[in-house]
C-alpha positions as CSV (number, residue, x, y, z in Angstrom):
1,M,0.0,0.0,0.0
2,Y,1.4,3.3,-1.1
3,E,1.2,6.4,1.2
4,I,0.0,9.6,-0.5
5,W,0.8,13.1,0.9
6,H,-1.8,15.8,0.2
7,W,-0.8,19.4,0.1
8,Q,-2.9,21.7,2.4
9,P,-2.6,25.3,1.0
10,L,-4.9,26.9,3.6
11,R,-2.7,25.6,6.4
12,F,0.4,26.8,4.6
13,L,-1.1,30.3,4.4
14,G,-1.9,30.1,8.1
15,L,1.7,29.3,8.9
16,V,3.0,32.2,6.8
17,F,0.5,34.6,8.5
18,G,1.6,33.3,12.0
19,M,5.3,33.9,11.2
20,C,4.5,37.4,10.1
21,L,2.8,38.0,13.4
22,V,5.8,36.7,15.3
23,L,8.1,39.0,13.3
24,A,5.9,42.0,14.0
25,F,5.8,41.2,17.7
26,V,9.5,40.7,18.0
27,L,10.7,43.6,15.9
28,G,7.8,46.0,16.4
29,G,8.9,47.3,19.8
30,S,12.5,48.0,18.7
31,A,11.7,49.4,15.3
32,Y,10.6,52.7,16.9
33,A,13.2,52.8,19.6
34,L,15.2,56.0,19.8
35,D,18.9,56.5,20.2
36,Y,19.8,59.7,22.0
37,K,23.3,61.3,21.5
38,V,25.3,62.9,24.2
39,A,28.6,64.6,23.2
40,I,31.6,64.6,25.6
41,T,32.9,68.0,24.6
42,N,36.5,69.1,24.1
43,G,37.2,71.3,27.1
44,T,37.5,69.1,30.2
45,A,40.9,70.8,31.0
46,S,38.9,73.8,32.2
47,H,35.9,71.7,33.3
48,C,33.9,73.2,30.3
49,L,33.2,76.4,32.4
50,P,31.1,78.4,32.2
51,Y,28.8,75.5,31.1
52,P,27.5,73.2,33.8
53,S,29.1,70.0,32.4
54,C,31.2,68.6,29.7
55,Y,28.3,66.3,28.7
56,E,26.0,67.9,26.2
57,P,23.1,67.8,26.7
58,Y,23.6,67.7,30.5
59,E,20.1,66.3,31.1
60,I,18.2,64.1,28.7
61,D,14.7,62.8,28.7
62,I,14.0,59.4,27.1
63,K,11.4,56.5,27.3
64,P,11.9,52.9,28.4
65,G,13.4,50.9,25.5
66,D,15.5,53.8,24.2
67,T,19.3,54.0,24.2
68,V,21.8,56.7,24.9
69,T,25.1,56.9,23.0
70,W,28.0,58.9,24.5
71,I,30.4,60.2,21.8
72,N,33.8,61.3,23.0
73,G,34.8,64.4,21.2
74,D,37.6,65.3,23.5
75,N,41.3,64.4,23.1
76,K,41.2,62.5,26.5
77,T,39.7,59.3,27.7
78,H,36.4,59.6,29.6
79,T,33.7,57.4,31.1
80,A,29.9,57.5,31.6
81,T,29.4,55.9,35.0
82,A,26.1,55.7,36.9
83,G,26.4,57.5,40.2
84,T,27.8,60.8,41.4
85,P,31.3,62.1,42.2
86,N,30.4,62.5,45.9
87,N,29.1,58.9,46.4
88,G,30.8,57.0,43.7
89,P,29.4,54.4,41.2
90,V,26.1,52.6,41.9
91,G,26.5,49.7,39.5
92,M,23.6,50.5,37.1
93,F,25.9,51.0,34.1
94,D,29.5,51.9,33.4
95,S,31.0,52.5,30.0
96,G,34.5,51.8,30.9
97,P,37.2,53.9,29.1
98,I,35.7,55.7,26.1
99,L,38.7,56.6,23.9
100,P,38.9,59.9,22.0
101,G,36.7,59.6,18.9
102,H,34.9,56.5,20.2
103,S,31.4,56.0,21.7
104,Y,29.4,53.9,24.1
105,T,25.7,53.0,23.9
106,Q,23.6,52.1,26.9
107,F,20.0,50.6,26.9
108,F,17.5,51.8,29.4
109,G,14.5,49.6,30.1
110,T,13.2,50.8,33.4
111,L,11.7,54.1,34.6
112,G,13.8,56.3,36.8
113,K,16.3,59.1,37.1
114,F,19.9,58.0,36.5
115,P,22.7,60.5,37.4
116,Y,26.1,59.7,36.0
117,Y,29.6,61.1,36.0
118,D,33.1,60.7,34.6
119,R,35.4,58.4,36.7
120,V,38.5,59.8,34.9
121,D,37.9,63.5,35.5
122,M,35.3,63.4,38.4
123,W,33.9,66.8,37.3
124,P,31.7,66.2,34.2
125,S,28.3,64.8,35.2
126,G,24.9,64.4,33.6
127,I,21.4,63.0,34.1
128,V,19.3,60.5,32.1
129,N,15.6,60.7,32.9
130,V,13.6,57.6,31.8
131,G,9.9,58.4,31.9
132,N,6.6,57.4,30.4
133,P,4.9,60.4,28.6
134,N,1.6,58.5,28.7
135,Q,1.4,58.1,32.4
136,P,-0.9,60.4,34.4
137,G,0.7,63.1,36.6
138,A,2.4,66.4,36.2
139,Q,5.2,66.8,33.7
140,I,7.0,70.1,34.4
141,G,9.9,71.6,32.4
142,W,11.5,75.0,31.8
143,V,10.7,76.5,28.4
144,N,13.9,77.2,26.4
145,G,14.1,80.6,24.8
146,T,11.7,82.3,27.3
147,L,14.4,84.0,29.5
148,S,13.8,87.8,30.0
149,L,15.7,90.4,32.0
150,S,14.6,93.8,33.3
151,T,15.9,96.3,35.8
152,S,14.0,97.5,38.8
153,G,14.7,99.3,42.1
154,G,16.1,102.8,42.6
155,G,18.7,103.6,39.9
156,G,18.0,100.3,38.2
157,N,20.3,98.4,40.7
158,E,18.1,95.3,40.7
159,L,17.9,92.7,38.0
160,E,14.6,90.8,37.6
161,I,15.1,87.4,35.9
162,T,12.1,85.7,34.5
163,K,11.7,82.3,32.8
164,Q,8.6,80.3,31.9
165,I,7.9,76.7,33.1
166,E,5.3,74.5,31.6
167,N,3.2,71.5,32.8
168,T,2.4,69.3,29.9
169,G,0.9,66.6,32.2
170,K,-2.7,65.9,33.1
171,T,-2.3,66.7,36.8
172,D,-1.7,70.1,38.6
173,A,1.7,70.4,40.1
174,N,0.5,72.0,43.4
175,S,3.8,72.1,45.3
176,V,6.9,73.0,43.2
177,L,10.1,74.3,44.5
178,F,11.8,76.7,42.1
179,R,15.5,77.5,42.5
180,L,17.9,79.8,40.7
181,R,21.6,79.8,41.2
182,I,23.9,82.4,39.5
183,L,27.6,81.6,39.0
184,N,30.4,83.4,37.2
185,D,32.9,81.9,34.7
186,S,35.1,80.5,37.5
187,G,32.2,78.8,39.3
188,F,31.8,81.3,42.1
189,L,28.3,81.4,43.5
190,F,26.8,85.0,43.5
191,Y,23.1,84.2,44.0
192,D,21.0,81.3,45.4
193,N,17.3,81.7,45.9
194,L,14.3,79.5,46.4
195,Q,10.6,80.0,46.0
196,K,7.5,77.8,46.1
197,G,4.5,77.8,43.8
198,S,2.3,75.7,41.6
199,V,1.9,75.0,37.8
200,P,-1.6,74.0,36.6
201,A,-2.0,71.1,34.2
202,N,-1.5,72.0,30.5
203,Q,-0.4,75.6,31.3
204,N,2.7,77.8,31.4
205,K,3.8,79.9,34.3
206,S,6.4,82.7,34.6
207,V,8.8,82.5,37.5
208,S,10.7,85.6,38.5
209,F,13.7,86.2,40.7
210,V,15.3,89.5,41.8
211,W,19.1,89.8,42.0
212,E,20.1,92.9,43.9
213,S,23.2,94.9,42.9
214,P,24.6,92.6,40.2
215,K,28.2,93.2,39.2
216,E,29.5,93.4,35.7
217,G,30.5,90.1,34.1
218,N,29.3,87.0,32.4
219,Y,27.1,84.6,34.4
220,R,25.5,81.2,34.2
221,L,21.9,80.9,35.4
222,N,21.1,77.5,36.8
223,F,17.3,76.9,37.0
224,D,15.9,74.0,38.9
225,A,12.3,72.8,39.6
226,E,11.3,70.0,41.9
227,N,7.7,68.8,42.4
228,L,7.4,68.1,46.1
229,D,4.2,66.1,45.6
230,R,5.5,62.6,45.9
231,Q,2.4,61.0,44.4
232,N,3.6,62.0,41.0
233,S,6.6,60.4,39.5
234,E,8.0,63.0,37.1
235,N,11.7,64.0,37.4
236,N,13.2,67.3,38.5
237,E,13.8,69.7,35.6
238,V,17.1,71.6,35.1
239,S,17.8,74.4,32.6
240,Y,20.7,76.7,31.9
241,D,21.2,80.1,30.4
242,L,24.1,82.6,30.0
243,I,23.8,86.3,30.6
244,S,26.1,89.3,30.4
245,V,25.9,92.2,32.8
246,S,27.3,95.6,31.9
247,K,26.8,99.0,33.6
248,S,27.2,101.0,30.3
249,G,25.3,101.1,27.0
250,S,21.7,101.0,26.1
251,S,21.3,97.3,27.0
252,P,22.9,96.9,30.4
253,M,21.8,93.3,30.8
254,Q,21.3,90.8,28.0
255,P,21.1,87.0,27.6
256,I,23.8,85.3,25.6
257,T,23.0,82.6,23.1
258,T,23.8,79.3,24.9
259,R,23.8,75.6,24.2
260,Q,20.6,73.9,25.2
261,F,21.0,71.2,27.9
262,A,17.6,69.5,27.7
263,L,17.5,68.6,24.0
264,N,15.3,65.8,22.6
265,N,17.8,64.7,20.0
266,G,16.6,61.1,19.5
267,S,16.6,59.5,16.1
268,A,14.7,56.4,15.0
269,T,16.8,53.3,14.8
270,V,16.2,49.8,13.7
271,P,18.6,47.2,15.0
272,E,20.2,45.2,12.2
273,F,20.9,42.0,14.0
274,G,19.9,42.6,17.6
275,Q,16.7,40.5,17.3
276,M,17.8,38.0,14.7
277,P,18.7,35.1,17.0
278,E,15.3,35.3,18.7
279,V,13.5,35.5,15.3
280,V,15.3,32.5,13.9
281,L,14.5,30.5,17.1
282,L,10.8,31.3,17.0
283,I,10.4,30.5,13.4
284,S,12.2,27.2,13.9
285,V,9.9,26.3,16.8
286,I,6.8,27.2,14.8
287,S,8.0,25.2,11.8
288,L,8.6,22.1,13.9
289,V,5.2,22.3,15.5
290,V,3.0,23.4,12.6
291,A,4.8,22.0,9.5
292,P,3.6,18.4,10.0
293,T,0.0,19.6,9.8
294,L,0.6,21.0,6.3
295,F,0.4,17.5,4.9
296,R,-2.3,14.8,5.4
297,L,-1.1,11.3,5.4
298,D,-3.6,8.9,3.7
299,P,-3.0,5.1,3.7
């Protein structure tokens, strides 16, 4: 008695469709992952002053599943090590030596705020904020390009510094601590002031500070905002501007164009081979399980 194998086209089409679903599931999540670039700038000999760090941007906001790539543009070796110069490494990630012209990429899969520093120089530092933009809660952040300066007081001896902060979240930020620190080119602290306020959901708010009797020179403005309401999980927001103060001329105080330290510079990336082993394994398993059903064995 001969055995006759019958071709089952509908089952074959079902197998093809199933494999397509597997590929979409495996590759779909990473196809839209973003890779954010952080430049290690050339200037660590002077600690990159008057800028806050030799990492640019200093603070970066990403989502779970994204990656961050540090590119060493300096002529010295550096690292990107999770932790702080005061407390040392915490073991979350450590690039090891990043040689001049080389880079290091780190994957972030969990929510949180990850400060990092350079173990070689101990001065450069930065922050990676991993958040979920779809989660409920307040999402506060300083608005770049909104810095304004004006004089007040008798004889114009007070400088009023105003900058806008926004809340793009769905919840009011009812207890926010605003802070402004003013430093000169050498890092000397001239001004440090705190104030408390709120930022309603989906609104902007102007926050003003008054600096009495400023001296001539170039200064770095360090803005910080911390939501004290612990039921929300958003991160602190930091922003930086440079200003020049002069006692002569028609514009005694003016902002200086500065690098932005909270850039969203992610680019879509699709891994070339990162998921291939898993894909091959899944297809092999499906083939072993389903392929025998493609044919019907008749006696």
